[in-house]
N, C-alpha and C positions, 0 to 999 in steps of 0.2 A: 291491207295495212292494219296493224293491230293498234288498239288503244289500251294503254295500261293505266288503270285508275288506282292510285296509291292512297288516296284519301279515304279514310274510313267513313267520314261524313257523306261524301259523294256516293260511296258504295251503298250506304244505308238508304239514301234518298232514291237511288236507282232501284233498290229492292222494293221500297214502298210504292214507287210509281209502277213498277212491273207487276206487283201484286194487285194494285188497284185496276190496272188495265188488262190484267191477265195475259201478260206477254213476257217475253224474256227480258233480262236486264239490258241486253244489247238493243232490243227494240225500244225499250223504255228510254234509253239514252238518245236514240235516234229521234223519237217523238219529242222529247224535251228540247233537243237542239233545233229541230225544225220549227217548233212553236216559238222558241226564243228568237230565231232569225226572222220569222214572220212578224213578231211583235216589234222587234227593233227596226224593221223596215217601215212599220206604221208610224214611227217617230220622224220619218223624213217628211218635211213639209210638202203639202199637196202640190204647191207650185213646182217643186223639184221632181216629184213623182210624175207630174204631167209633162215634163220637159220633152220626152221623146214624141209625145203627141203634138205638142206645140210646134216642134221643129218640123214634123210631117205636114201639118196644116200650113205652116209658113212656106214650105217648099212647093206647095201645090200651085199649078199654073193658074194665073188669073185669066178667066175667060172673057171678062168684060161684061158679062151678062148680069142684069140686076137680080138680086136675091130678094124679090118682093113676094107678096102674097100669091100671085099667080105662079111664080116659080115653085113655092112650097106646096101649093095645091097640086101641081103637076107631079111632084115627087110622091105625094100620097095617093095618086090615082084619081084625084078629083079634077074635073075640068071646068 
């Protein structure tokens, strides 16, 4: 699918980034879009970013075993 950029300002910015990175303008646009998507994802609060992990932990079966020092020592190979 083609992307047709009609803005001269955007074209100039793509040219500058392409020259700086020594890549094609298409690659420069890809880099810029990926970086912006990553940055905008960082604006999501940590609590929301951790939601899938929180749900996974909450769905784990409760074994009824105590998670005390002995338990953690066993996990790390210490007896």
